[in-house]
C-alpha positions as CSV (number, residue, x, y, z in Angstrom):
1,X,8.3,20.3,22.9
2,X,8.9,23.2,20.5
3,X,10.1,20.8,17.8
4,X,6.8,18.9,18.0
5,X,4.9,22.2,17.6
6,X,7.0,23.2,14.6
7,X,6.6,19.7,13.1
8,X,2.9,19.7,13.7
9,X,2.5,23.2,12.2
10,X,4.6,22.2,9.2
11,X,2.5,19.0,8.8
12,X,-0.7,21.1,9.1
13,X,0.5,23.5,6.5
14,X,1.4,20.7,4.1
15,X,-2.0,19.1,4.5
16,X,-3.7,22.5,3.9
17,X,-1.6,23.0,0.8
18,X,-2.8,19.6,-0.5
19,X,0.5,17.7,0.0
20,X,-1.3,14.5,0.9
21,X,-3.4,12.4,-1.5
22,X,-6.9,11.4,-0.7
23,X,-6.6,7.7,0.4
24,X,-9.0,5.9,-1.8
25,X,-8.6,2.1,-1.8
26,X,-7.4,2.0,-5.4
27,X,-4.8,4.7,-4.8
28,X,-3.7,2.9,-1.6
29,X,-3.4,-0.4,-3.5
30,X,-1.3,1.3,-6.2
31,X,1.0,2.7,-3.6
32,X,1.3,-0.6,-1.8
33,X,2.1,-2.5,-5.0
34,X,4.7,0.2,-6.0
35,X,6.3,0.1,-2.6
36,X,6.5,-3.7,-2.6
37,X,8.0,-3.7,-6.1
38,X,10.6,-1.1,-5.0
39,X,11.5,-3.2,-2.0
40,X,12.0,-6.3,-4.1
41,X,9.1,-8.3,-2.5
42,X,8.6,-11.6,-4.1
43,X,5.5,-13.6,-5.3
44,X,3.1,-10.6,-4.9
45,X,-0.5,-11.7,-5.0
46,X,-3.4,-9.2,-4.7
47,X,-6.9,-10.3,-3.8
48,X,-10.1,-8.3,-4.3
49,X,-12.0,-8.4,-1.0
50,X,-14.9,-6.2,-2.1
51,X,-18.2,-8.0,-1.4
52,X,-16.4,-10.8,0.6
53,X,-15.7,-9.0,3.9
54,X,-15.7,-5.6,5.6
55,X,-12.1,-5.8,6.8
56,X,-10.9,-4.0,3.7
57,X,-11.2,-3.7,-0.1
58,X,-8.0,-5.4,-1.0
59,X,-5.5,-7.9,0.4
60,X,-1.9,-8.2,-0.8
61,X,0.3,-11.1,0.1
62,X,4.0,-11.2,-0.6
63,X,7.3,-12.7,0.5
64,X,10.7,-11.5,1.6
65,X,13.8,-13.6,1.4
66,X,14.8,-13.1,5.1
67,X,13.4,-11.8,8.4
68,X,15.5,-8.6,7.8
69,X,13.9,-8.1,4.4
70,X,10.4,-8.8,5.6
71,X,10.8,-6.2,8.4
72,X,12.3,-3.7,5.9
73,X,9.5,-4.2,3.4
74,X,6.9,-3.5,6.1
75,X,8.8,-0.4,7.5
76,X,9.3,1.1,4.0
77,X,5.6,0.6,3.2
78,X,4.4,2.1,6.4
79,X,6.5,5.2,5.9
80,X,5.5,5.6,2.3
81,X,1.8,5.5,3.2
82,X,2.4,8.0,6.0
83,X,4.3,10.3,3.7
84,X,1.8,10.1,0.8
85,X,-1.5,10.0,2.7
86,X,-0.7,11.6,6.0
87,X,-1.8,8.7,8.2
88,X,0.0,6.0,10.1
89,X,-0.7,2.4,9.5
90,X,-0.9,-0.4,12.0
91,X,1.7,-3.1,11.9
92,X,2.0,-6.4,13.8
93,X,4.9,-8.8,13.8
94,X,7.6,-6.5,12.5
95,X,10.0,-7.4,15.4
96,X,10.0,-11.2,14.6
97,X,10.1,-10.7,10.8
98,X,8.4,-14.0,10.0
99,X,5.0,-12.6,9.2
100,X,4.2,-8.9,9.2
101,X,0.6,-7.6,8.9
102,X,0.3,-4.0,7.7
103,X,-3.2,-2.5,7.9
104,X,-3.5,0.6,5.8
105,X,-7.3,0.8,6.3
106,X,-8.7,-0.4,2.9
107,X,-5.7,-2.5,2.0
108,X,-4.4,-5.3,4.2
109,X,-0.9,-6.4,3.5
110,X,0.8,-9.6,4.7
111,X,4.6,-10.0,4.2
112,X,5.9,-13.4,4.9
113,X,9.1,-15.4,4.9
114,X,8.5,-18.1,2.3
115,X,8.4,-21.0,4.7
116,X,5.8,-19.2,6.9
117,X,3.7,-18.2,3.9
118,X,3.6,-21.8,2.7
119,X,2.6,-23.0,6.2
120,X,-0.4,-20.6,6.5
121,X,-1.5,-20.5,2.8
122,X,-3.7,-17.4,3.2
123,X,-4.1,-17.2,-0.6
124,X,-6.1,-20.4,-0.6
125,X,-8.5,-19.1,2.1
126,X,-9.3,-15.8,0.2
127,X,-9.1,-16.7,-3.5
128,X,-12.1,-18.0,-5.3
129,X,-12.4,-21.8,-5.5
130,X,-11.5,-22.8,-9.1
131,X,-12.8,-26.4,-8.7
132,X,-16.2,-25.4,-7.2
133,X,-19.2,-27.2,-8.8
134,X,-21.5,-25.0,-10.9
135,X,-24.7,-24.0,-9.3
136,X,-27.8,-25.9,-10.4
């Protein structure tokens, strides 16, 4: 119990000292992309969601080579956001490692094994249609 109080007090002091960045969507996106790069995520795609939905400002989709790497990418990203911005993220699917959703607030991140990513094809759902007919 005392350790929690000390940790909480230290965290409070760090926040008061300005140790955490203000989590704007663009800063979060930069942190996400940097973390994914450091974790060797593959085929990283970012999609601007502003004006399309209210679930977030950005979506990032990437792949890991194995269930272990997918889970590790998600774990490292969640810890980095917590360390830099002082708030926890929500994750789903980390235990299975096939598809992990990381919700940082303004940036939604999907980390897939390549086969699972190919099956769901989220990029096609969110990216603009390139073959759409021009408006008359």
